[in-house]
N, C-alpha and C positions, 0 to 999 in steps of 0.2 A: 505495500499503500503503497501511495504519496503518498510524502506528509504535506500536513498544508501549510503555506505559507505566510509569515504573520506580515503583519501587516508595521511601520516602524511610526512609535506614535509621536507626532509633529513639534513640539512646543516653541509656542511663541516667544518675541521676546521685543520688550518697547520699543520705539529710539527712544536714545536721550539725545538731550543736547550735541553734546561731540557727535555721536554717529547724524547730523542732522548739519552740524556743518565743514564732515566729510564727504561725504555725501554730495552738498553742494560742489568742497575743493577740486572733487570731481569730477560738476561739469564741469567746472569755470575752461579749468584742462580738457576737455574733452576727453577723459580716460573713458574705451573701450570696455562696453557694460559688465563683459567678463570677467577682465582682468580688475574689478571692482566687485562683482558676487562672488570671488575668489578670498581677495583682502578685505571682504567685507563682513563671510563666512554667511550670506543672504543671498537667497535666489532671484532672479534676473528679473521676474516675475514684479517679484515683495520690490524691488530697488525702481521700478520702474513706478507703479502706482503710487510709491512714494513720492518720486519724483515732480509724479503730475498731483500728488496736492498739493505739493511746494509751488506748481507752476514753474519748474525753473525745468530743463531739457536735459535728456541723459543718453553722453554716446553716439549717435548720429550724425557719421564722417560725408556728410552733401554737401 
């Protein structure tokens, strides 16, 4: 019999003032979203949503 895969529980983390400051700095520097994701240990979707809520652009290379 195959074992049933258990789904990993998602632990949400609050955005601190320092996190927001870092995100704004990366936005200004035009850092790619994938790179920010690895540095902050947050998903690309989470970063994009927070940037949208803050009204800042994120990682577009156009």
